[in-house]
N, C-alpha and C positions, 0 to 999 in steps of 0.2 A: 465698479465694473472691472477696473484694472486688477484689484485684489482677487476677484473671482476668476479672472483668466489665469492668473498665476497659479491659483489652487488647482484649476482643472489641468493645467500643464503638468504640474507636479504629480497629480494623480495618474495621468496617462503614463508618465515616466515610470512611476512605481509599478503600474500594471505590466509594462514591458519587462522591467527587471524581474518581476514576479514570475512571468512566463518563462524567462530564461532560467530562473532558479528551478522551476518545475522540470524543464528539460534536463538540467544538470542532475537533478535528483533521480530521474529515470535512468540516466547514464550510470550514475553511481550504483544504483540497484543492480543493473545489468552486470557491471564490473564485479560487484560483490558476489553475484551468482556464479560468475566465472571463477572467482578465487575460491569460493567455498565448495564448489563441485569438482569432482575429479577431472583433471585436465586430460584431453585426448592426447595420447602419446604420438610422437613423431613417427612418420612412416619410415624414416631412415633406418630405424632399428630392425626392420623386417627384411628377411631374405625371400623376396617374391619368387625367385627361381626355385628355391627349396620347397615353397608351398605348392607351386605348380607341379613339380615333380611328384610330391606326395599325393596330389589329387589324381594324377594319372594312375597311380597304383590302386586307387579306389574307384576307378571308372568315372572320375569327374566329380564325385561327391565331396563335400567338405570334410576336412580332416581334423584330427585332434589339435594340430597346430593352428588351424583356422579358428577353432573355438577358443583356444587359450589366448590367441592374439586379441580377439574381440573382448574377452573378459579382462584383459590387461588395459583395455581402452585404446588399443592401437587400431589405426585405420588400415583396412585391407582392401584389396581389389576384389570385390564380390561380383564382378561381371559374370563369372562362371555360374553363379547362382541366379542372378537376375534374368539371365537368358534361358535358364533351364526350367521353363514354365510350360512344357508340353508342346512346344513348336517342333513339328517333325523334322524341320531343317536342322535343329540343334540337338535332336535326340541322340542318345548313344546308339551305337550299332546294335542290332538285335542279337548279334553273336557275342557282344561284349559282356563283361562281368555283371554290369548293371544295365543291360540293354533294355530298350522299350519293349514291353510285353503287350502293347496294344492300348490305344486310348491315352488318356492323361492320368497319371498316377495321383494318389492322394497328396504325396509330397509336392508334386509339381503344381497341383491346384492351390494348395495353401501357400506355396512360394509365390505364385502369381498374385494371390490376394495380398500377401505381405508387401510386395513391391508395387502394388497398385497397377499391375499389368493385366489383371483379369477384367473381363467384360461383365459387369454386374448391373442389375436393374433393381430399383427399389420403388415401392409404392409411394413412399414419402418423397417430397421434393426438397432439395436443399444442398448446400455445398459439402455436407459431410455424411449424408444419408447412405451413400454407397460405399463408405469405408468400413470394412468389416474387421480389419486388423490394423492397428496403428503401431508401427515398428518404432520402438524407442520411447514409450511412455513411462517406463519405470523410473527414469531419472526424476520426473516431476513428482511422483508419489514419494520417493525417498527424500527429495529436497523439501517437500511440504511437511513431512513428518519429522525429519531429522534436523532441519534448519529453521523453517518458519515456525512450526508449532512449538518446537523445543525452546529456541532462543526468544521467540515472541512471548512465550509464557514466563520465561525468566526475566524478560524486560519489565513486564507488568508487576511481577512479584518484587523485583528489585526496586522499582519506583515506589511501591507501597512501603517496602522495608526502609528505604532511605528517608522517606517522609516521616515514618514512625520514629526513627532514631532522631531526626532533626527536631521533631516536636518534643521528644523527651529531653533533649539537651537545651533547645532554645525556648520552648514554650510558645505561648500565643503572643503575637505582636500586639501590644496593648495600645489604647488611646492614652498617650502620655500626659497631655495637658488636661486641665480641668474641663469637664464637659459643660457645655453652655446650656443645654436643654433646648436649643434651637435646631430645627431640621431644615435641610437644604434638599430641594428636589433634584435628584441626580438622573434618574431615568423615568420617562413617561410611560404610559400604558403601551404604546406601540413598541417602544424599545424592549420593554419587559416581555411582551408577547413574542417578539422575534427571538429573544434570547431563550425563553423557556420552550418555544417550539423547536428550536435547534437542539437545545440541551436534552429535552425529553426524548425526541426522536433519535438522537445520537446514543443515548443510554440503551434504548431498545435495540438499535442496530448493533451495538457492542455486545449485548447479551446474546442475541440470536446469532451473531457471527461467531461468538465463542462456542455456542452449542454446535454449530456446523463444524468447527475446527476440532473440538475435543469430545463431542458427544459419543462418537463410535468407540474410541478407546477407553472412555471412563464411565459414561452414563449407562451403557448397556448392562454392565455388571450390577449397577445399582437399581435400575428400574425395569430391566428386562427388555427383550428385543421389540416386542409389540408396543409397549408403552413408549419406548424410545423412538420407534418409527413414527408414531402419531405426534410426539413432541417435536421431533426434527421436522416433520412435514409442516406443522403450524408455525414453527420458528422460521422456516424458509418463507412461508407466505407473509408473515409479519415483516420479515427483513425486506422483502421485495416491495411491499406496499408502503411501509413507513419511510422508505428512502425518499419518496417524493415530498413528504413533509420536511425532511431534513434539507433537501435542495431548496425549498421555498424559504426556510428559515435562514439559510446561508445567504441567499440573495437579498433578503430584507436587511440582514445585519450589514452586508457590504454597503448597500446604498445609504443606510442610516448612519453608519459610523466611519466610513472611509475618510471623510474630510477631517476627522479628529485623529486619525492614525498616520498622518504624514510625518515622517521622522524630522526632527529638528535638533539644534545644538543642545537643548536642554536634556535630550535623551542621553547624550554622551556623559553628561555630568551625573545623571541618574544611574547609569550603568557603572561608572567609576565608583560610586558610593554604594553600589548594590542595592539601591532603593532604600537604604537604611534597614534592610532586613536583619542585619546582624548587630545593629546598634540602635537602641531606642532613642538616643539623643540626636540621631541624624535623620533629617527630613528634606531630601532634595526636592526642589520645586518641580512641579509637573502640571500639565494641562489636564483636560478631561480624562485622557488616557496617558499613563506613564510608559516608559520604554518597555518594561516587562509586558504590559498589556498590549502594546503595539506588536511585540514579537508574537504573542499569542494570536492576535488578530490576523497578521499576515501568514502565520503558520497554518491557522485554520483555513484561510482562503486557499493556500497552495495545496494542502492535503485534501481539501474538499474537491479541488479540481481533479487531483489524481484518483481519489476514491470514487467520485461520481463518474468520471470517464471510464474507468475500468469496470465499475459496477453496472453501468448501462450496457457495456459490451457483454458482460455476463448475463444481464437480464434479457438481452436480445442477441443470443449466441450466433456466431458466424456471420453476422451482418456488418459489424464494424471491425475491420481487421487493421491493427495498428502496428504490431511488432515486426511484421515482415518488412515494412518500409523503414522502421527505426533501425532494425538490425542491418539492413542493406546500407543505410546511411553511415552507421558506425563502422562497418567493414570498409566503406569507401574512404574513411579518414586514414586508414592504415595504421592506427595507433596500436591495435591489438597485435598485429603481426610484428610491429616494431618492438613490442614488449615481450615477444616470444609466445603469445597465445595464438590459438587457432581462431579463424574467423567465426563469427556467430552463424548459426545454421540459417540458410535461406535457399530456396523458398520454404515457408512453413506450411504444414498441413493445417486445415481448419482446427483440428483438435489441439495441435501444438500452440496455435494462437490463443486458444482458450486457456491452456495450461499456463502460459506465460502471463496472461491477463489475471488469472486467479492468484498467482504468486505475488504479482505487484499489488493487487487489490488487498491481499492479506497483509503485505508489508506496510502499506499505507495505514491499514486498520490498526495494527499493533502500535505504530509510531503515534498515531492519532490518540489512541486510548491512553498511552503513557503520558502524553502531554496533558490531556484533559484531567487525568488523575491529579497531577500537580495543580492544575487550575482549580479543581474542586477543593483541594486542600486549602489553598490560600484564601479562597472565598468563603470558607466555613470555619474549620478549626484553626487555621493558621493566623487569622487576623481578626481582631475585635472590630465589629462594626461594618465589616466588608459585605456580609450577606444582606444587610438591610438595603443596599443599593439595588439589588434585584428582587428582594423580598417585598418591600413596601414601595420602593422607588426613592425614599427619603433617607438621608444620612445625617449623622450628627455633625454639626458645624465644625467642631474641633477635629473630628476625623478627616473632614475635607481639608482643613487647614494644614494638617500634618502630611497628608498623602497627595493632595491635588491643590496646592496653594494657588497656582496660577489660574486654574479653573474657578476656584472660589472667588478670587478677586474680580473676575469677569462677571460672575453671577451676581455678586453684591453690587458691582457698578451698574449692572443692568436693572436689577430689581430693587436695589436699595436696602433690602433687609431680608432676613431669613424667617422661616415659619416657626412659631413656637411649638414645642412638643406638646402633644395632647396627653 
């Protein structure tokens, strides 16, 4: 019982540190977005008096200087536009150059819609149904295409390229010792079911997610607009539906394997020797899961939390708003202003919440896919005998001795012998 309590305590401690790492990852993504997107220029470089004088010459309308300042990313005082939404009290004199000619002009109506000052009614009910114009959504589209899609694609191709070069240079990690012909049960049916449920659903999520990201710029030219529309529609339905199978698989894996993935001192030795990956004569001792597999396990848990949380927010849009509170918390720390950055935008409109959610979801997706590509490589081409663990559940005894010697000792001490190969 004492040993059980210690394990539970360690597990809870690991969960807490994992949650902290997840929050840290969110903060890093936000900071990366700030660094990679054009920074808003300081207002100190603007001559507000000159801008006001120029507007007087146009009857209060925006000027070329206003437009150029916004294009440079500078913040300007746009009160003169926010208040010019058809209110007779703020209207220009009828004798003026741009005086009111009666009623609300088209420009005033669209300006009121842009600044959310217009009174609008919608038959649908929801937090975003009466928003007709979202001012400032182009940054999201550009960031999605120029940063997430571009560098996410290079990340996946780069991972595949690195593994291909590594395989050509290193070759397959062999079973060095003489094979015994005896088999050891490594994973039972429930373990393999949980693994393949998670793996299969993840592959489908990855494929359909890539269709959503790259379908419009690349697939339309190949298959035509109508075929792509149907393909994208079904991809979205599959992506949304199969996500629940992925969530179930991750939960099963966590409760089945968490006790084997608590870090210990043997992991440090394994990491120092790189698991013997570069030297066939080196076989550091490891339990059921070595340090590399533990890193994969906890990375899967953390990325699953991020991907599932943002995915559910996208699946149920406008119902779970996260980033407004997160941004307010980051601004409250004062770190951004200390580093010379502007504060993050708050409050966020419902559409902006979904845009930030989509960016973070895609970022988690690309990182997840890159990691799993490496995991698939080492479990198939990269190491002899590794696939059998999840294929049949049984592994060659010599393979277990070379890669999981501590686990093998426990199994043999418990069972007394291994199963002969059929």
